[in-house]
C-alpha positions in Angstrom: -35.5 42.0 -72.0 -37.7 40.6 -69.2 -37.1 37.0 -70.5 -33.4 37.6 -70.5 -33.4 38.6 -66.9 -35.4 35.6 -65.9 -33.0 33.3 -67.7 -30.0 35.0 -66.1 -31.4 34.6 -62.7 -32.2 31.0 -63.3 -28.7 30.3 -64.7 -27.1 32.1 -61.7 -29.1 30.1 -59.3 -28.3 26.9 -61.1 -24.6 27.7 -61.1 -24.7 28.6 -57.4 -26.3 25.3 -56.6 -23.9 23.4 -58.8 -20.9 25.1 -57.0 -22.2 24.2 -53.6 -22.7 20.6 -54.6 -19.1 20.5 -56.0 -17.4 21.2 -52.5 -15.8 18.1 -50.9 -17.6 16.8 -47.8 -16.0 17.7 -44.4 -13.5 15.2 -42.9 -15.0 13.5 -39.9 -12.3 12.4 -37.4 -13.0 9.0 -35.9 -12.0 8.4 -32.3 -11.7 4.8 -31.2 -13.2 4.7 -27.6 -10.8 1.9 -26.5 -7.8 3.9 -27.8 -9.1 7.0 -26.0 -9.5 5.1 -22.8 -6.0 3.6 -23.1 -4.5 7.0 -23.9 -6.1 8.6 -20.8 -4.9 5.9 -18.5 -1.4 6.1 -20.0 -1.4 9.9 -19.7 -2.4 9.7 -16.1 0.3 7.3 -15.2 2.8 9.3 -17.3 2.0 12.6 -15.5 2.1 10.9 -12.0 5.5 9.4 -12.7 6.9 12.6 -14.0 5.7 14.4 -10.9 7.3 11.8 -8.7 10.6 12.1 -10.6 10.5 15.9 -10.2 10.5 15.5 -6.4 13.7 13.6 -6.4 16.7 15.7 -5.4 18.5 17.1 -8.4 21.9 15.5 -7.9 20.4 12.0 -7.5 18.1 12.5 -10.4 20.9 13.7 -12.6 23.1 10.8 -11.5 20.4 8.3 -12.7 19.8 10.2 -15.9 23.5 10.0 -16.6 23.7 6.3 -15.8 20.4 5.5 -17.6 20.7 8.2 -20.2 20.0 6.0 -23.2 16.3 5.7 -22.5 15.9 9.5 -22.4 17.7 9.8 -25.7 15.5 7.1 -27.2 12.3 8.8 -25.9 13.5 12.1 -27.5 14.2 10.2 -30.8 10.7 8.7 -30.7 9.0 12.1 -30.2 11.1 13.6 -33.0 10.0 10.7 -35.3 6.3 11.4 -34.5 6.9 15.1 -35.2 8.4 14.3 -38.6 5.8 11.7 -39.5 2.9 14.0 -38.6 4.5 17.2 -40.0 4.5 19.0 -36.7 7.5 21.1 -37.2 5.9 23.9 -35.2 6.1 21.6 -32.1 9.9 21.4 -32.5 10.1 25.2 -32.2 9.0 25.0 -28.5 11.9 25.4 -26.1 11.3 22.5 -23.6 10.4 18.8 -23.8 7.2 19.3 -21.8 5.9 21.9 -24.2 6.9 19.8 -27.3 5.0 16.8 -25.8 1.9 18.9 -25.2 2.0 20.2 -28.8 2.4 16.7 -30.2 -0.4 15.3 -27.9 -2.9 18.0 -28.9 -2.2 17.3 -32.6 -2.5 13.5 -32.3 -5.8 13.8 -30.4 -7.2 16.2 -33.0 -6.3 13.6 -35.7 -7.8 10.7 -33.8 -4.5 9.0 -33.2 -5.0 8.4 -29.5 -3.5 4.9 -29.9 -0.1 6.3 -31.1 -0.2 8.9 -28.3 -0.9 6.1 -25.7 2.1 4.2 -27.0 4.4 7.2 -26.7 3.2 7.9 -23.1 3.8 4.2 -22.2 7.2 4.3 -23.8 8.3 7.4 -21.9 6.8 6.0 -18.7 8.9 2.9 -19.0 12.0 5.1 -19.1 10.7 7.2 -16.1 10.1 4.0 -14.1 13.7 2.9 -14.8 15.0 6.3 -13.5 12.8 6.0 -10.4 14.0 2.5 -9.7 17.6 3.9 -9.9 16.8 6.8 -7.6 15.1 4.4 -5.1 18.1 2.1 -5.1 20.4 5.1 -4.5 18.1 6.2 -1.6 18.1 2.8 -0.1 21.9 2.6 -0.4 22.3 6.0 1.1 20.0 5.0 4.0 21.9 1.8 4.6 25.2 3.6 4.5 23.9 6.1 7.0 22.9 3.3 9.3 26.3 1.7 9.0 28.1 5.0 9.5 26.1 5.6 12.7 26.7 2.0 13.9 30.5 2.5 13.3 30.4 5.7 15.2 28.6 4.1 18.1 31.1 1.2 18.1 34.1 3.5 18.1 32.6 5.6 20.9 32.0 2.4 23.0 35.4 0.9 22.3 37.3 4.2 23.0 35.4 4.7 26.3 37.5 3.7 29.4 35.3 0.7 30.2 35.0 -0.3 26.5 38.8 0.0 26.0 39.5 -2.1 29.0 37.1 -4.8 27.8 38.6 -4.8 24.3 42.1 -5.2 25.8 41.3 -8.5 27.5 41.6 -10.9 24.4 44.7 -9.1 23.3 46.2 -9.4 26.8 45.4 -13.2 26.8 47.1 -13.6 23.4 50.1 -11.6 24.6 50.4 -13.8 27.7 50.4 -17.0 25.6 53.1 -15.5 23.3 55.2 -14.5 26.3 55.0 -18.0 27.9 55.8 -19.7 24.6 58.7 -17.3 24.0 60.2 -18.6 27.3 59.7 -22.3 26.6 62.9 -24.2 26.0 63.2 -25.8 22.6 62.5 -29.3 24.0 59.0 -28.0 25.1 58.2 -25.8 22.1 55.5 -28.0 20.8 53.6 -28.1 24.1 50.0 -27.2 24.5 48.8 -26.8 20.9 45.1 -26.0 21.7 44.5 -23.9 18.5 41.5 -26.0 17.4 39.7 -25.8 20.7 40.4 -22.0 20.9 39.0 -21.5 17.4 35.9 -23.4 18.4 35.5 -21.4 21.6 35.8 -18.0 19.8 33.5 -19.2 17.0 30.8 -19.9 19.6 30.7 -16.2 20.4 29.7 -15.2 16.8 26.0 -15.0 17.5 26.6 -12.7 20.4 28.9 -10.5 18.3 26.1 -10.4 15.6 23.7 -9.3 18.3 26.0 -6.5 19.3 26.3 -5.4 15.7 22.5 -5.3 15.5 22.4 -3.2 18.6 24.7 -0.6 17.1 22.3 -0.4 14.1 19.1 -0.2 16.1 17.1 3.0 16.2 16.5 2.4 19.9 20.2 2.0 20.7 21.0 1.9 24.4 24.7 2.5 25.1 24.7 0.8 28.6 23.2 -2.4 27.2 25.8 -2.4 24.3 28.6 -1.9 26.8 27.4 -4.7 29.0 27.2 -7.1 26.0 30.6 -6.0 24.7 32.2 -6.6 28.1 30.8 -10.1 28.4 31.9 -11.0 24.8 35.5 -9.8 25.3 35.8 -11.4 28.7 34.5 -14.7 27.3 36.9 -14.5 24.3 39.8 -13.9 26.7 38.8 -17.0 28.7 39.1 -19.1 25.6 42.9 -18.8 26.2 42.8 -19.8 29.9 43.4 -23.6 29.2 46.4 -22.8 27.0 47.9 -20.4 29.6 47.4 -23.0 32.3 48.9 -25.7 30.2 52.0 -23.6 29.3 52.5 -22.7 32.9 52.6 -26.3 33.9 54.8 -27.1 30.9 57.4 -24.6 32.3 57.5 -26.1 35.8 60.3 -28.7 34.9 62.4 -25.9 33.5 63.1 -23.7 36.5 59.7 -22.3 37.1 59.7 -22.8 40.8 57.6 -20.9 43.3 60.4 -18.3 43.7 60.3 -17.6 40.0 56.5 -17.4 39.7 56.4 -13.8 41.0 58.3 -12.6 38.0 55.9 -14.5 35.6 53.0 -13.0 37.5 54.4 -9.5 37.1 55.0 -10.0 33.4 51.4 -11.3 33.0 50.1 -8.2 34.9 52.1 -5.8 32.8 50.9 -7.5 29.6 47.3 -6.8 30.7 48.3 -3.1 31.4 50.1 -2.8 28.1 47.1 -4.2 26.2 44.7 -1.8 27.9 46.9 1.2 27.1 47.5 0.0 23.5 43.8 -0.1 22.9 43.6 3.6 23.5 46.2 4.8 21.0 46.6 4.6 17.3 48.0 1.5 15.5 50.9 3.7 14.4 51.7 4.6 18.0 51.4 1.0 19.2 53.9 -0.1 16.5 56.3 2.7 17.3 56.3 1.8 21.0 56.8 -1.9 20.2 59.7 -1.3 17.9 61.5 1.1 20.2 61.2 -1.2 23.2 62.3 -4.2 21.2 65.3 -2.4 19.8 66.3 -1.5 23.4 65.8 -4.9 25.0 66.1 -7.5 22.3 69.8 -8.3 22.8 69.4 -8.8 26.5 66.4 -11.1 26.1 68.2 -13.2 23.5 71.3 -13.5 25.8 69.1 -14.5 28.8 67.2 -17.0 26.7 70.3 -18.6 25.3 71.7 -19.0 28.9 68.4 -20.4 30.1 68.1 -23.0 27.3 71.6 -24.2 28.1 70.8 -24.6 31.8 67.0 -24.2 32.6 67.4 -23.6 36.3 65.8 -21.0 38.7 68.6 -18.5 38.3 68.6 -18.2 34.5 64.7 -18.4 34.5 64.6 -15.3 36.7 67.1 -13.5 34.5 64.9 -14.2 31.5 61.7 -13.1 33.1 63.4 -9.9 34.4 64.6 -9.2 30.8 61.0 -9.5 29.5 59.8 -7.3 32.4 62.1 -4.6 31.3 60.7 -4.8 27.8 57.2 -4.5 29.1 58.1 -1.6 31.3 59.5 0.3 28.3 56.4 -0.4 26.2 54.1 0.8 29.0 56.2 3.9 29.6 56.0 4.7 25.8 52.3 4.1 25.6 51.7 6.2 28.8 53.7 9.1 27.4 51.6 8.9 24.2 48.5 9.3 26.3 50.0 12.2 28.1 50.2 10.7 31.6 52.4 8.6 33.9 51.4 5.0 34.4 52.8 2.9 37.3 53.9 -0.5 36.0 53.1 -3.7 37.7 56.7 -4.1 38.9 56.6 -0.8 40.7 53.2 -1.6 42.2 54.5 -4.9 43.4 57.3 -3.2 45.4 59.9 -1.3 43.4 61.8 -1.9 40.2 63.0 -5.4 39.6 66.6 -6.4 40.0 68.4 -6.3 36.7 
């Protein structure tokens, strides 16, 4: 009996040793130091980029996610492929992308697959960089638009101020004077004083000063008095570009009844054209057009009749009749513009001593 017990104990011990030796050795996960280092750097950059993107205002971020949405879809597809490949279905059960990524990252690190994890971080970071580039571009565009909007507001404020409006009216008045003088030229002198090339050159020479004024409107340290001063000098200089043409046309009319006695009517018309332009600069384009149409409708026939008579016999009498017809036209335009501005304006003819003879 005793020998049987000894043998049983020996056999039991032998079987126990045999069973222990039969267990498979534990799996040792190998971590590649270079892959770990790369993964840590990629994760740091990834987290910093995601934090930066989270600070972007929601509407702008969503706008860029919509316009660059393919990269977000591709990142999601890549994460799902890893989950499927590594049999990480539990990660898919998590409700948000950040949680799913944390689950996947933990599993890949535990399996020594830092290289694959680094590649995923880098892939998603490339998408985030694209989104940040988009939001930065939108920010820059919005800032530039704000600067332009502010510059436009400053320009409008300057041009609508009394001094600014007066300055803006000077080139328009000069053009109107040229048109008036040309309209009274007889056909034989219609080709006189073509100075268009020199006028274009004169106006073009002001472009650098106009650019300077535009820069002033955009400047953070904008000074309205300085801008007004520059605006006034530019507009006055542009108006002066027409002076040689006005002088030439005045001389061209001298053989056609423009004697000293008739000059006072020309001067009154020129003065009223300046007044008309100043008033017109203070009303809307629609109001200007309405006043022009109504005055032309009222006085056009009389002007045509006076011009026909003048061209048949270009003498002092018919010259005065033509200038008076134009003066009536300009009186009506000024009265209309003045009414639109809510006040009474004395025309040049009244200031010069009463209404002109009709």
